[in-house]
N, C-alpha and C positions, 0 to 999 in steps of 0.2 A: 353641614358647614363644619370645618375642622376646628377643633378647640386647642388652646394652649394651656396645658395645666400649670397652675401657678408655681408648683415646686420645680418644674423643669425650667420655667421662665427665670425664677430666682437662681438656678444653677448657672444659666447663662450670664446673669448679671454678676454673680460672684467669681466666675472666670475672668470677665472683663475687668472687675474691680481689682482682682488679685494678680492678674497678668499671667496666670498659668493655671492649669488643672490641679496642680499640687496645692497652689494657694487656695484655690476654691474648696479643695477637699478638707484642708485645715479649718477653714471659715465654716463650712457646713458640717464638720465633724462625721465626714464619711470617707470612704477610700477614694484615691484617685480614679481606680477603675470604675467606681460607682458614678463618679462625675463624668467620665468619659461615656458611660453607657446612657446617662440622662441626656447628654448633649446629642449623642447619635440618634436616640429615640426622638427628640424634639426636632431634629433636622430631617429626619425621614418623615415625620408627620406634616411638617410645613413644606417639605420639598425644596428646601433652601439650605446653602451653607450659612452658618449663623456666626461662626467663629473662625478667624484666621489663626491657625496654630503656630504662631511665632513667638519671639521673646521680645516684648511681651505679647501674650495673646490679645487680639484685638477684634472687636466686632465688625461683621460686614454690615452693609446698609440694612439688610433683613435682620440681623442680630441687634442693630441699634433699636429697632422697633420693638424687639422683645425685652430688651434691657429697659427701655422706657416704661413697658407694661409692668414689668417686675417692680420697678420703683414706685409706680403709681399704686399698684396693689399693696405693697408695704405700707405706704403712706396712709391709704384709706383704711387698711386693717388697723394700724395704730389708732387712728382717730376714733374708729368704732369701738375698740376695746377700752379706750379711755372714757368715751361717752357712757358706755355701759358699766363702768367701774369694774372691769374685769382685767385691767392691765396690771401685771405683776409689779411689785415695788422695784424700782431700778431697771424696768424694761425700758430701753432706750431705742430711739429711732435715728438713723443717720440721714441727714439732710444735706446733699451736695448743692452748693451754690457757686455761681461763677461771678467774678467781680474783678474790675480793673484795679491795677496796682496803686494808683493814687487815690482811689476811693478807700481801699483797704488801709491805707496808711494814715488817712486823715479823718474818716468819719464812720466807716462802715462796721467797724469792730464793736463800738459802743452799743448799738441796738442788739447785736448778737450776744453781748455779755448779759444785757438785761433779760433777754429770752431764755438764756441758759439758766438763769436763777429761777425762772418760773416753770420751765418745761424740761423734760428728760430728753435733750437733744445732743446729738453729736454732729457739730457742723463740719462738712468736708469742703474746704474752700478751694476753688480752682482760680488762679490768677492768669488773667490774660488781658490784652489790649481790649478797651471798651468796643472796638469796631469788630471784635472777633468773638466775644463771649456768647453771643446769640448762636453761634455754631455749635456750642456745647449743650444748648437747649434742643436742637435739631437731632442731635445725636443720642439724646436721652441720658447723657452723662450727668447733667445737673437738672434740678427742678426749678430753679429760677436764676435770674442773672441780672446784674446791672450792666446795661448796654447802651450804645448810642443810637441803636436802630429802633426808630419809631414805629415801623411796620411790625406787627406782631408775627412771630414764627408760627407756623401751622400747629394748631393745637393749644396755643398760648394766648393769655391776655397781656396788655400792655398798659402801664400807667406812667405818667410823666413825673419825674423826681425833682428835676431842677436843672440848674446849669452850673458846671464847674469851670471856673475862668482861670485862664493862665496868663501870666505876664513874663516878659524876658527881663531877666535880672543878672547882675554879675557883682563881684566885689569891687571896691573902689580901687584897689591896686591893679585889678584886671582892666578895668575902664581906663586907669591912667596910662597903662602900657599899651593897649590896643586901640583905644579910642581917644588919642590925645587931642584930635581935632573934631571930635563928636562921632556919634554912631552913624557913619555914612556907609553907603552901599560898598565902596571900596574897601573900607576898614573891615566890614563884615565878611568880605571874601577871604580875608586872611586870619581873623580872630577864631580860634578854636571854640567849638560849642560842645555841650554834653548831650548826647543822644541816649535815650532810654535802650532801645534796641532797634534792629534794622526794620521793624514795622511801624515804629513810632514816628508819625508825620508832623508832630506839633512844631517843632524847631523848623522844619521844612515850610511849613505854612506861613510861619512868621517872617522867615527870610524872603519868601515869595512876596509878601506884602510890602517888604522894603526894596523890591526890585532886584533881589539877589537869588540866583539858582544855587541850590544846596549842593549840587554835585560839584566835587573838587574842594570844598570848604573843609578844612581840618575838623575832626571831631574825636571825642572820647565816648566809648559805649559803657554805660553804667546801668545794668538792668535790675534795679531794685530801687523803689520809691524813696526809702529814707536815705540810701547811699547816694542816689542821684542828687537829692537836695543837699547833702553833705559835701558832694563834689563840687557843686556850684558855689556853696558858702566858703569852700577851701580855696577857691580861685582856679580850679582845673580848667574851666571854661565858663561861657555864659550858658544859660538854659532857662526853660519855661517851668515856673513853679506855680502849682495850683493854689487858689485862695488860701486855704487855711495856712499851708507851709509859707506862702508869700507874706502874709500878715505877720507871722512870727519872725521871719528872717529880716523883713525891712524894719520892724519895730525895734529889733536888737541892733540894727546898724550893720548886720553881716553883709548885706547885699543892697544894691541900689537898682531902681528900675531903669531899663534902657530906652523906654518909650515905645512908641508904635503901638498899633492896636492890640488889645488882648484877644487871645484866642478862646472863644466860648464854645464848650462842649456840653450840648443837652444830653443829660442822662435819663434813662428809662428803666423801669422794673418790668421785666417780662417773667411770667410764671406759667406753669402748666394750668390749663383751664379745668381744674378739678374743684369740687366743692369739698375742700379740706380746711377744717377749722385750724390746724396747725400751720399749714402754708399761709392762710389768710392772716393769721396773727404775726407771722414773720413779716409779711408784706406791709401790714399796718405800723409795725415797729420801725421798719426800714423807712417808710414813707414819713413817719413823724420826725425821725432823725434828719431825713434829707431836708424837710421844711426848716428845721433849726439852722442847718449849716449851708445848704446851697442856695444859690441865687435863684430868683423866680425867673 
């Protein structure tokens, strides 16, 4: 049976993380030629191309498996050294996580701050739509993710976190201008809305519930959660705000609800199926915060 030496696997991971052989060389404190030789050696051993040498360098499907292995070895080694009391002071571990923008903006950073105060962790956050974060688990790019997918990714466990509810809102002046006769289907076909990005389907789902096809409706794209909420509060368009932002915006009188059914997005925590004390501690802290903030 062929074996994958951990040092060679970590070299592939460093190339993918840094985006080039030169960046990997700086991170590993070896020469670029040594990085190239390690990569070539491992590719010959496994009989597969592991890295597409572009700008940036990216992992192939086979390379993703090697990167996932390298991250798992690093995490388990950190756990073992800590348990044995052999970890050097200041010896830190990088933990890449994937999270949707609205969770990051409203509740996800608080548990990470508490964890950072207790553990030597460097969090590497990857932001994506909740419908796509699981893909980062599959590729080995992250160790855990907040996702809307209830079916576990291969090699992962899944835990329900709760529900993030969204409601359609707009400023009073926007309502007076665009909905003088009420929030009707005809008015919604002409009133501009704020879209997060071209993969965000929340506004489209709400329009569909009101009998309106989103195609052809004017819209603004604002791809950042805080800026998105600010755009709605400034009257750029109507939009869907998640629970925590909604409570603040309506309490201050900045916006008013447009009615219609809320869009409820169940969220789940998926993580690698490893017996890792650190990863389990992260999961427990995230779950505790979700209980406090999200709907059941």
